[in-house]
N, C-alpha and C positions, 0 to 999 in steps of 0.2 A: 615536159611539165604537166600538160593536161593529166597524160597518164597517170604520172604518179600522184597528181589531185586526186584523181579518181579512185585510184586503190587506197589512198589514206581516207577518204569518206567513206567507201566502201565499208573497210576495216572498221571504222567507229559505229559504222551503225550496227555492225555484227555485235560490238561490244556492248553498245546501249541496249538492243534486244536482250541480251544475255543477261543484262542486269536486271532488266524488267521482269524476265521471266524468272530469276532466283527472288527478287522481293514476292511475287505473285506466290511463289511456294511457300513463304516463310508466313505469309498470311492464309493459308491452307484451312477453314474452318472445320475440315472434315477432322481436324485433330485434338478436336475440343468437344467436348458434351454438356449438355444443360445437366445442373443440378439443383435439386430442391435441398435449401437448408432448413432445418428444424431446430429451434431450442426449444426443449421441452422443461417448464418449470415447475415440475413436479416436488423437485427437491429444495426448492426455495420460492414458494406460492408469492409470498409476499413482495418479494423483488420485482421492481417497476424500473431498471434502467432504462435511459433514453435512448441507446445505441448500443448496437453491438459491433465487435469483429473478430473474425473467422482469419485464423493461419492455418493454412495447410503446407504441411512439409515433406517434399518430393524425398520418397524413399531411395530414389537414386541418386540423390546429393543436389547442392545445391539451393539458391537463396529460397526462403518460403514465402508461398502466395498469400497477401492479403486482401481481405475482402471486409465489404462495411454496410452494414445494416440498420437503416433507420425506423426498421419494426423490430422490438425483442424478439418477436417471436421467428424472424428469420426472414427468407426470402429465396429466390432463384439465382443463380450465377452462373458463368460459362466457364468453365475449366478445363486445360489441357489433360488428356486421356493420362493415366497412369496410376501408382500406387501412392499412396500417402498418410501420414498421421495428420491428425486435426488437433487444434485448440481453439477454443471458443471463449470469449470474455467481455464484459461489458467496457464500451469504451470512453463512456461519459466521464471522465476522471481529470482532474487537474493536477494531483499531487504527485502521481504516480509514474515512474519513470522503469526502461526495461533497458537489456543489457543478454547478451549469450542469446541471441534469439534465433540460429542457425537451426537447432534441432529442439524437438517437444521436450525433451529431457534435460536441457540444459535453460532453456527459456525463464528468466529472474527478473520480478517486479522488484522494486526497491523504491525508498523516498530519499530526498537531498536533506543535508544538514541544516539545521535550526539555529534560532535563538532560543536558548533554554528560559530565557526569562523575558520574552516579547511582551506578553500579555501585562506585565508590570511595567514595562517601557525603560527595563536596567539591560546593560550591554551584557552580552552572553559572556566576555571574561572574568564579570564580576560575581559569576553565578558559583554557589558553593555545589559541591557534590556529593553525594553520599558514599559512606566508607565503602571501598571496595569498588567504586564506580567511576572514581577518579580518571580514567583514560579512557572511559566510553565516549563516542560522538553523540550528540544531540541530533536528532534526526526528526522531521516532521511527520506525524499520523499520516497513513496513507489512507485512500478515497475507502470506500465502499467497493468491493470485489466481490464477483460471481464469475465463476470457471468452472469448463467442465474439457476433459483431452478425450481423443479416441485413435486407434492405431490401426492398420492393417485396412485401410481404406482404399478399396479399387475401383476405380473409373474407368469404364467401359464404351467404347463406342458400340451403338446399336441395342442398345439395354435403355428399354423405356423405364420410366418413373425412378430414376437413382435419386437417393436421398441418403443425407448424412444427419443425422440427429445426435445432439449435444445434450446434456442432462446439467446445467450449471448450479452449483451448489455454491453455499457462503464459503470465502476464501479469508477473510478478513476477520479479526476477533474483538470483540467489542469488552470494556472493560470500565466497569460504573464503580464510584469511589463514594464512601459514605462515612461522614466522621460525626458521631455523637459528642455531646457534652463539650462542646470547644468554647472555652471563655473568653468575655471581652471583646467579642467579634464586633459591638458597635464602634470601638475603637480602630479598626481595621480601614484601611485605604487602599489597598488590592492584594488579591490572592491568585495563586497559579499552582501547579503541581508538576511532579515527573515521577515517571516509573522506570527503574532500571532495570538491567539483564535482558531487555527484549531484542528479538530477531531484526536485523537490518533490513532482510527480505524474504522473498519466498518464491521455491522453484514450484511454478503452477503444474508441471506433471503429476506430483501427487501430493502439494500442499504442504512441502517441507520448509519449514524455517530454516533460513541460512546461519551459518556459525557464528559471525560477528553479531556481540552483544553492543548495544546502544539504549540510549537515553532516550526517551519521548516525553517532551512537556504534553500538559494538557491545561485549559484554564478550569479555574474552582470559583464556586461562589458561595455565599451564604445563604442559608436557610432562611425565610421569610420572619421566622420566631426567632432569628438570631441564636440559634443554640447548637448548630451545627453547618457542617461544609459537605457541599456535595461536587460532583466532578466526573468526569469520564474520557476515554480515549479508544480510538480505534488502534490495533495493532496486528503485526503477523504472527505474532504468540512468541513465548519465552523461546529465547535462545537455545538451543539443543545442547546443554552444556551439563553433566552429570550433578556438578556443585555448583550450577550458576543459583545466585542469591538476586532475590527482587526486594530492593527499597522505595519506598514511596516518599517522596520528600514535598513537604507543603512548604510554601515561600509566603510570608507576610509580611506587606511593608504597613508600617501603623501610621496614624494621623501626624504623628509627632516626627515621621521621619526614619525612625528604627526599622531595622530588617531582621526577621527572625527567621530562620527555618528549623521545621519538624522533620525527623528523619523515624520511618516505620518499616520495620522488617516486614514485608507480606508474601515471602516466598511461598510460605505454606498455602496461603489463600489462591495465590498463583496457579501454581504446581498441581492442587489438589483438589482445583473445583471440579463439583459435579458434573458441569458442562464446560468444557475450556473453550466454545465458543461465545460465551454467555458469563461472565466472571464479575461476580459483586465481591468489592472487596470491601469488610464493615471493619471500622476502629471506633475506638472508644477513648475519647480525649485529647483536648489540644489546648494546655495552659497557657493562654495567652497574657503578658503582663497587663496590669491595669495602673492607668496614669496616676500622677501626681494628684494626691489628694489632701491637702493642711500638712505637707511637708511628708506623706507615706508614698508608696509606689514607687515606681522605676526612675530614674534620671533621664531627661530627654539626652540622646545623643544620635548620631547618624555615622559612626565609624565602624564599616563592616557588618558582617551577618552575624549573627549570635545563634549558636546552634543548641537544640534540646532533642534526646533521642527519647523517644517513646517506647517504654515497654508494653506490648500488645496483651491485654487481658482477657479479650474474648476468645 
C-alpha cells in the first residue's frame, strides 16, 4: 500500500509541474510588444473628447482587442505580436450602442428607440407622423463622435518605437433648424420637433449611414422676440435611399390644451446642403391659431392632433 501511495503522489507531482509549466508559457511576455498609440487631431482641431478607445482586429481572426485611454492624445499599450486592423473612437458617450464588432468593416454604431414627444410629456403612441414616415421607428439622437480606421498594421518583436497613428474626424452630423415668421407663439405651452428619413446607424469603417430609415425627435424653442422657432439635432446622416424624403414636423401644445403639428418637406435642404456635416434648415411661416377674443378665434378643445402642411417658399 505504501508503494502504491508513493507512485500516486509522484504522478500527481508530475501533473502539477506540467500544469505550472504550461501556465508559465501562456504568460510569456516575449510574445508581446509595446506600442505607442497616437490620436492626431489635425482633422478635428476643435474636438475635445474626455476618453478614447482603440480596437485592434487580428488579421488572423478572433475577437478584437480593446484598449482605453484617458488622454485623448493616446498612450502606450502592450499588444500581442501580429497583424491587425485598427479603429479608434471617443468613448465618452451615453446614447451610443455597438454591434457586429468582430470586424472593422462591419463595426456599427446606433441608438435605441425613443419617445417621439418626450419633450412635451405626451405618450409616443399619441404622436402623429409625417406622411410617408408612419412606419419609421423613433430613435434617440447620437452623441458627438469622432473616429478613424487603419489597416495592415504589423506589430513585430524586436522593433523599437512602433507607433500606431490615427486621425479622428467627425462622424456625426449636425442639423440646425430655424423657422421665421411664426405666429401667436405667446400662446404656446410646449414645442418639439422631429426629422424623418434619417439613418438608424453608421458603419464606422467608411462612415457609411445604414439602410433603415428612422425619425429623430429634437427639442425646439421660441426666440426671445416671439417671432421664430429654433432647434437642432445630431444624426448619422440621411438614410441612403435614392428616393428618400425628409419631413420636418413641429409639434405645438397650446395653453388651452389644443395640439397642432406642422409638416415641412425639407428633402432638398437636407440632401443638397453645401456641407453635409453642418446642415442649416431654414423655413418661413408657422400659422398657429389665435385664441378667442370677443367671440372670434379658435374654439377650445383637446381632442387629437390637428395637422397643417406648410409649402416652403424660401
